[in-house]
N, C-alpha and C positions, 0 to 999 in steps of 0.2 A: 147764964153768967159769963159763959163764956164769948157769947155776942158782946157783951159788956167790955171784956178786955179787948176785943177786937177794935171796937169803936174807939178806944182810948188809943190803940197803937195807929190807928189810921188817923186819928187827930193829930198824933205827935210829928206825923210827915206834913201836915199843913202848918203846923207851928215852925218846923225848921226851914219850910219854905217862905217864913217871914221873917226869919233871923236877921238883926240888922246887919249882921257882918256874912257875906253870902258870896261864894264863888261858884261858879258854873264850869265843868270840863265837858267839852263837847267833841264827838267823833265823827267819822264817816256816815255813820247811821242818820243823824240828822239831815242830810242832804239827799236821801234815798227818794225821797218823794218830789225833790226838786229835779229829778231825772239825772242826777250824778251818781256814777257807779260807785260801789263799795271796792274794797282794796283789791278784791280777786278779779273781778270783772275789769277794773280799770287797769290791771295786770295783763290780763288777756288783749284788751284793746290796744295797749301799748305795744305789746309783742307782735301784733298785726300791722300796727302803723310802722315801726322799726322795719319790719321784713319788708313790707312793700315798698319802703322808700330808700332803704339802705341795707340792700339784702347779704352783700360782702360782710358790713359790719357785724350784721345779726348772725351769719353763720360763722363767723371769725371770734366775736367776743359774747355776745348776748347769750346764744344756745349754750356754750361751755359755761357759763356762769351759773345757767339755770340747772346744768348737770352736776355741779360742783355743790351747790344749795341744797337744803332739804327739799322734800316735795311740797310742802305747807307754804314755802318762801313767796312773797308777793314783790312788788316792783320797788319798795323803799329797802328790801334787803339786798336787792340787785344793785341798787344806788350806793349802797354802803361799801358792797364788794367792789364795785367799779372804782370808790374814791380810795378804798384801801390798796388797790393795785395801782392807781394812779399815783399815791403816794410812795408806795415802793420802787416803780418806774422812776419816779423823779429824782430819788436818791441813787439810783444805778447808773454808773457812768456812762453806759451806751442808751440811757434813757427807754430801756425795754424791760418786758416781763413776761413770764412764760405762764399761758393760762392752759390748762389741759394739754400741757406738753409742746405746745405752739407759741413761738415768740410773737409778743405784739408791742407796737412802739406805744409810747406814750401820747404823742399826737392821735392815735387811733382810738385810745382809752377815753381821750379827752372828746374826741367828736361822738363817741358812743354815748358817753355821759351827757352831753349837750342834747344829743336827738332824742333821748328818753325824756329830758326835762321839757323839750319841746313839745313832744307828744302828750305829756301828762297835761301841759297847760292848755293845749287846745282841747283834750277830750272835757276839761273841767269848764272851760269858756263855752264849749257847744252843747255839751250834754251828751249823754250815751246810757241806751238800757239794753240789756241782754238777757235771754232767757237762760234758765238753769244749766243747759245744753252748752253756753257760750254763744249762741246764735245772735246776731244782732236783732233786736225788735225795735230800736228808734236810735238815729242817730242824728244830731244837730250838725249845722256847720258854722262857720264864722259869720256868715252872711244872715243865716236863718237858725239860731241858737233854740233849743227846747227847754232850757233851764227855766223852771219854774220856782218863783220867790215866796209864794203865798204862804207857806207853813212857817217860813222865817217871819213874814211880816207879823202873822197872827201872834207867835211866841213873844216876839219882842213887843207887841203892842201889849199883850197880856201882862207881861213880867212887868212890865214898866207904868202901865198906864191903868191897870185894873188890879193884878195881884199886889200892888204897892199901896193900894188905898189904905191910910191908917197908919201905915208903917214908912212912908216915904221921907218924912220929916227927920225920924231918928235912923233910918237905913244909911249906911255908909256906902260909898262907892262900890258897885258890883262888878266884880272880876269875871269874864269870861275869858276861859282859855278854850281855845280849839287846834286841835291837829290838823283841821283840813286847810285845804290849799285857795279852796274857792273865797269870793268875796261876798257871799251872800249876808252873813252876820252884820259886816260894814254897811252893806246896801240898806239891810231893813232897818238897823238903827237910824241911818240917815233919813230913809223915807218916813220913819216914825216920828223924827225931830228928836232923836234923844242925843244930847252929847255925850261923845265918847273920845278917849285918848289911844292910841294905837301905836305909839312910840315915834312916830313921824310929825314933822314941822312941816307947813306948805299947804297946798290945797290939792288939786288934781294929780300935778308933780310935786312930790315933797321927797325930803331927805330925812333918814333916820337919826334921831338925837339921842335915843335912850342907850345907854351904856351899862355894861356890866356892875353889879353893886348898886347901882341908882335906884331909888324907889320912883314907882308913879307918882304923878302930882297927886297933891292932897285934896285940891278943889278945883271946880270949872268944869267938872265932868259926872255923869252919871253912872257911866261904864267904863272901865279899862279893857280894852280888847288885846288880848294878847294871843298872837298866831304862832304856836309852838313849833310848828314844822314849816314856817314860812309861807309864801304866797304866790299866786300867779303874776301878780302884778309887781313883786320884789324883784329888782335887778342889782347886781354887783358891777360895778365900773373897776378899771384897770388900778386905780389909787384905793382900792378897798372900801370906798363908799357905798351904803345901800341906798337905793332910792327907790320910790314908788312912783311907777311910770304907767301911764295909761296905755291900753293897748295900741300898736300901730305907731305910737310917738317916734319921732327920729331923735329926738332930744330929751334928756340930756344925752352925751355921748356914752352909752354904756355898751358892753361886748354883747348885750343880749343874754345874758346868763342869767336864766330864771333862778331866785335863790328859794330853793326847797330843799329841807332836810331831808338824808344827811347830805352833805356836800362832801368832794375830794378836800382833803385836808389842806392842800398849799392854798385855797381859794379864801380861808377863812384867818383874818389877821385877831390876835388874841384880844386885843381892846375893843375891835369892832365885831366881833363874833355875835351877830344877833340871836341867835339859839342859845347861847350861854345864858344872856341876859333874860331871855323868856323863861327858864328853866329856874333864873334864880329868883323871878318875881313869883312865879308857882309855888316855890319852895316857902317864901316869905308869907304869901298868904295861907299856906297850911299850918304855919306855925302860930299858935293862938291861944291865949290862955282864957280868952272870954267866949262865950258861945258864938260858935263859928260853922256854918254848914257849907260842905264842898257836893254839890248835886252833881251827878254825871247823867248824860244821856248820847247816845250813839257812839258811845265809848267802850270797846269790849275788852278792855285789860289786857291788849295785846301788845304793849310797849313797855319794856322792862324800865328802861329810864324812868320813866313817869311813874310806874306802880313802885319803883324803889323810894321815889319822893315822897308818895304818899304814906307808904309803910313806915319809912324812917319818921315821920312828922306823927303820925298815930302813933306809935309806939313810945312816944315820949310821956312821962307820967303827968305832968303839968298840962298837955296839951288837950284841948276841949272840943277840938274839931269834930264833927259829925259827918260821916261818909253817907251820902243818900243816893245809892245808885240805881236808876231806871236802866233794866236791862233783861232781855228776853230770857235769858237761861235755859233755851228750849232743850240743849245738849248737855245741862247740868250747871252749876255755879263754877266761873273759872277758879283753877286753882288758887290763886294768890286771894281771892275774895275768900273761898272756902277757908283758906288758914286764917286769914284776919278775923273772919267771924267767930273763929273759936280760940280766938288769942286773948290775952290779957284784955285786950282794948275792944274785945269783940262786941260789948253793948254798945259801941258808936258806930257799927256797921249796920246798916239799914238797906236791904235789897227789894225794891219793889218789881217783880217778875210776871212772867206771864202765868206762872203758876200760883202767884199770891205773893205775900208779904213774909220777909225774913228779917226778923231782929236779932242780931247777934247770933248765937247758936240754936234759936227757936224758930220754927216756923216750917212750912209756908201757912200763914193766916190768909184764908179766901175772902176777897173783897166781893166775889161772884162765883157761881158755880161752874161755869165754864172758863176757858182761856181768857185770860185778862190781858188787854193791850193796853193799860196804861203806860207800858216801858217806852213806847214809841214818842217820836217828836210830838206829833199831834196827840198823843195821850199825855204827855207831860203838860202840855198846853192847857188841856183840859182840866187835870188835877188844879193846875195854877188857878183858873178861870172859876171853876164849880167845887173845888175840894174833893175829897176821895169818894164822895156819894157818885154811885155807878149811873 
């Protein structure tokens, strides 16, 4: 009898993945097999880059910032801190701010900010792999990158050419939200000939047309690709316009400031802030009175901004969105998910983990006797293609 209940639970996952209203939230974990670093290896690499190329800035700004922040901070926290300090320095009459007791000029903060962004962009373009001790195992270069797109290609092909069999006609445009800066998802969509919308108009060089409060187009695309934290090919010009520009292009004239969240406050105009509009689209996708699935892969629920949006939406009585999280949970279920699954909307929280399946406060229900790797990007692709059978 227990086995029958388990089978029913697992079949529910398959049904949720066939839902006509479907969104995906992707994080750094989906690019691990692509030889792109997770947040902490990326942080280590950026620190090495800035230290070797701009030692004075590293000693004067980056090192003190890491000392001020908690031990588990990563490079996005440093960017936030830099942005906050730059905003304060901008308001000061002498354009300076004290960090760890030392006075630092606004120009130096901006230079450090740009150097961090440049390092992140290069790492994401080239690829980087390190071991558990922080030593480099593999490192690509701009002329010889090591980035591998195969897992992304297979996922996109499976989601839109196989898993959609029988539901393609009734399925609405799929929303794919990602916190990643890389271009692997849009590249995989293009290579699989899947039409998508990303808020830009143009070709290889494009300008952003999406504004806060506007909805995504209703037809003409099978996917809305919304990059929550920006991209390595987004640039901001001095007029406040956001451009998508190919690497090494010298036009249009932009100041080469890569647009990666979070940014220093002064660089983002309210009406042109791409991050606010991205989160607005995320918020709209979560609020549904119809059967609606938010599937999560590669995201470890470490972004409070995103988590708050999810919790606020799911807590509404009329909301029918189901959260289906593919998550390792080796060190336990993240605190916010633990709270949600034991809440009034806990029955709509489903976690497919290393240890088995959790449905609300119940579980884990085992799909196999040993560790289950269906939570990985390739594992999710397998579930889409073959169902939950082992």
